N, C-alpha and C positions, 0 to 999 in steps of 0.2 A: 739807697736810703740816705736821706739828708743827714749830714754830720754836724754836730756842734763843734765849736772851736776846740774844746778839751777832748773831744772824741777823735780828732784827726789822726793821731798816732795809731789808734785802733783800726780805723777805716783803711789807712795806708797799708797796714799789715794784712788786713783781710783781702785787699786787692792783690797784694803780692802772692798770697797763698792761692787765690783764685787763678792768677796768671800762671803759676807753676803747675796747677792742675790741668789747665788748658794746654799748656806746652807739653806736659807728660802724655796727655791723650792724643795730641796731634803727632808728636814725634815718636811715640811708643817707647819712651825712655822712663825707666823706673826712678822717680824722684821721691818716693814715699817716705824715706827716712828724713830728707830735708824738709818735706812738708810737715812731718810729725814734729820736728823740732820747732818749726815756726808756729804750729798750732799750740804747742805747749807754752811757747812764749806769749802767744795771743791770749790764752786762757789766764795766764798770770797778769798780763797787762790789764785785761778787763777787770779782774778781781781787784787789783790795786787801784784802778780808776774808780769803779762804781761803788766799791764798799766804803770808800772814804770821800764821798762827794761833799763839797761845801754847800752851804745854804743857797748860794747864788747858782751853783751848778744844778741843784734840784729845781730851782725856779726855771732855769733854761729847759730842763727836761719836761717840766710841767707845761711849757709852751711849745714843745716840739711839734712841728707841722704834721707829723704822721701819728701823733698820739691819738688813741681812740677817743671819740666823742660820745655824747649821750645816745644818739641814734645807732652808733656802732654797738654799744653795749645792749641796747634794746634788741637789736637784730640777733646778737650772739646769744643772749640769755633768755629772751622772752618769746612767747608765742601769742597769737591772736591780738596783736597790738592794734588798737583803734584810736587814732589821733582825735583830739577834741580841740576846737578852735574858738577864739574870741573871748573878750571880757564882757560882752553885752553892753558896753558903754561907748567904746571908740573903734576897736578893730582887733585884728589878730597879729600878735607879735611873733615873727618867725624865729626870734632869738630864744624863745621859751617853748619847749616841747611839752605837751600835756597829753595824757591819754589813759586808756584802760589796757591792761595786759594780763597775761598769766606767767608766773614764774614757777615752773613745774606745774603743780595743780593749784597753786595759790593764786587767787585773783587779787590783783593789786591795782592801784593808781600810780602811774609813773610820771614824774615831772623832771625837767632838766634843761639847763642852758645848752644851746647848740651853736657851735662855730661852723665856719665854712672851710672847704678844702682848697678853694681857689678864690680869686678876687671877686668873681661874679657871685658866688655863693656867700662869701663873707659880707658883701654888700647887702645881700638878701637877709642874712642872719645878723647883720649889724655887729659882726665880729664877736658874737656871743654876749653883747651888752644889751640887756633887756630894757624896754621902755615901760612906762607905768602900766600900759595895757597888758604887758607880759606878766607883771606881778599880780595884777587884778585877775587875769585869767588863771594863774596858778592858784590863787586863793579860792576862786570860784570852784575849781576842780577839787581842791582839798576839802572844801565844805561839802561837796557832793560825795566825796569818799566817806566823810563822817556819816552822812545820811544813810549810806548803804553799807556801813560797817566794813569798809575796805581799808587795809593798811596803805600807807603812802611811802613810796621810795623816791627820793630826790637825788639827782645827779647834779652837782655843783661844778661849773666850769666857766668862769667869767672873770675878766680883769676888773669888772665893776659895772654898776648900772650905767646906762647911757647918760652922759652929762650935758646933752645938747639943749638948745633953747626950747625946742618943741616938747621934749620930755619934761622940762621944768614947768613949761606952761600947762602941761596936762597933769602936774602934781606928782612928780617922781618921788620926792622925799615923803610925801603924804602916803603914797601907795606902799612904799616900803615900811613905813611906820605902822600902817594898818595891818600889814602882813605879820609884823612882829607881834602885835597885840593879839590878832585873831588866831595865829598859829599856836599861841600858848594855850588856847582854849578849845582846840579841835580835838574832840574825844575819840580819836582813833590812833593807832600806832604810827609814828612817823620815823623813818630812818633817812638820814642824809649822808651822802658820800661825796667828798671832794675828789674828782677824778682828774683835775688839771689845775687850773687857777681858781683860787677862792678869794676873790678880791672884795673887801670892804662890804658896804651895805648891799651891794649887788649880789653877793653870796649869801649874806645873812637874811636877806629878804625872803628866801625860801629855805633857810637853814635852821629854823627853830624846831629841833627834832628831839625825840627821846634818845636816839643814838646818833652820834656824829662820828663818822669814820673818814680817814684821809688816806688816799693811796700814797705809798712810800715816797714817790717822787713828785708829789703835788705840794701845793702850799696854801695856807689859809691865813689871811692877814688883814689888818685894819686898813692897810694902804699898800700900794705896790712899792717895791724897793726903789724904783726910779723916783716915784713921788715923794717918798720919805727922804731920799738923798737931796732932792731939790729943795725941800723945806728945811732940813737940818743943816745942810752944808752949802746950799745954793749951787749944787753941782750934781746933776743927774748921773754923771759918770761914776759917782761913788755908790752905785747901786749894789755892788757886791758887798761893800762894807755895811750898807743899810740892811741887806738881807740877813746878815749875821746878827745884828742887834735887834731885829724885829722878832726873832724866835718864831719863824713862820713855818718851819718844817714839822712833819708829823711827830717825830720823836720829841721835839721841844714842846709842842702843843699837848702831847700826852702827859708829859711830866707836869705841866701846869694845870692839868685837869680840864682843859678847854675841849678836848675831844675824848672819845671813848676807846678808839681803836686805830691802829695803823695797819692797813692792808698791804701785804707784800706784793712786789712787782718782780718780774723776771730780771735777771742781771742786765743792766743797760736800759731799762725802762719798759713801760707798758707796750710801746709800739713794736718792740722786738719780739713779743709773743702775746698778741692781743687775746688769743683764746685762753691762755694760762691766766692772764690777768682777770679776764671775765669770770673764770671758774673761781678764782679767789674772792671776787666780789660776790658772786652767787652764794658761796658758802657763808660769807659774813651776813648777807641779807637774810637768808633763811634761818640762820642761828639766832640772830637778833630779833627777827619778827616772831619766832617761836617763844622767846623769852618775854617779849612785850605782850604777846597775846594772853599770857597767863596772869597779867596784872589787871586788877580792877580798873575800870575807866576813870573813876574819881581819883584813885591813887596814882594812876598814870599821869594825870594832869598836875597833881601836886608835885610829883617827882620832876616833871619837865620844867615847871616853874622854878623849883628849887635849883635845878641844874644850871639854869641861865642866870638866876639871881646871885649865885655863888661865884660866878666868874669875876675875877679881879679883886675878890675879898681877901685881905691879908689878915691872918689870925694873929 
């Protein structure tokens, strides 16, 4: 498993324990007491490390190459997934997944950013950075969900919308702006979950939801820490400092009322126990959709509008 810089003492100890186990099995020597001492030390080291993560360390975990992506959660949580393609204007954006699925017996529409696991797939998925056609496709599918009275579940995981010339020529900012406006008026329950990176308008373009949750080691921010550091201090190396002042972690966002819930992850991050993380997400989705389903559609839209208009208001 890939290790981040701050995780190296943990991985080194894990390798040492594994080495002793292999040596014990090969030589038939009882080293169980020594292994137990190291395991106790490992448990304490993990707790000390992961319980006290800095904002920048959480950003690093949010970007971990083995962290589960949208399709991983769809495969773990949902059945009868039918992908839907195209914006009916330009093409199909592989960075934005859309489709129909079942969560237990609940029929839903699912939408989410999708990154790649290797260079080839990342080029295909554009590193999870959607083009205008991706946002238009997402809106088309959400409007279909409204027509058939299906709730919408959105998985957010992008460093931002694609900023290339082609995307700008095809109306990137306009596509996101239209989504913000139209999502505020879609009369069906919408729940958004930030499962990794939640970067800028790229995230918000599919994030106007009745409930917004953030996984414990994800981030949701108006700009990346590196981008913020480059603007404020003309030095991208100060990203760790920028991450602290941006207040981009789930706990900070919850205190400010920007999100509704922080979904817990296993110690060390979602990639260390993807199934456990998926079950935590499932519980949150089912609970929130049940609550939202009991709200009158007209009242639902009023509450959604009020929720986003109140962000940034200082009493």
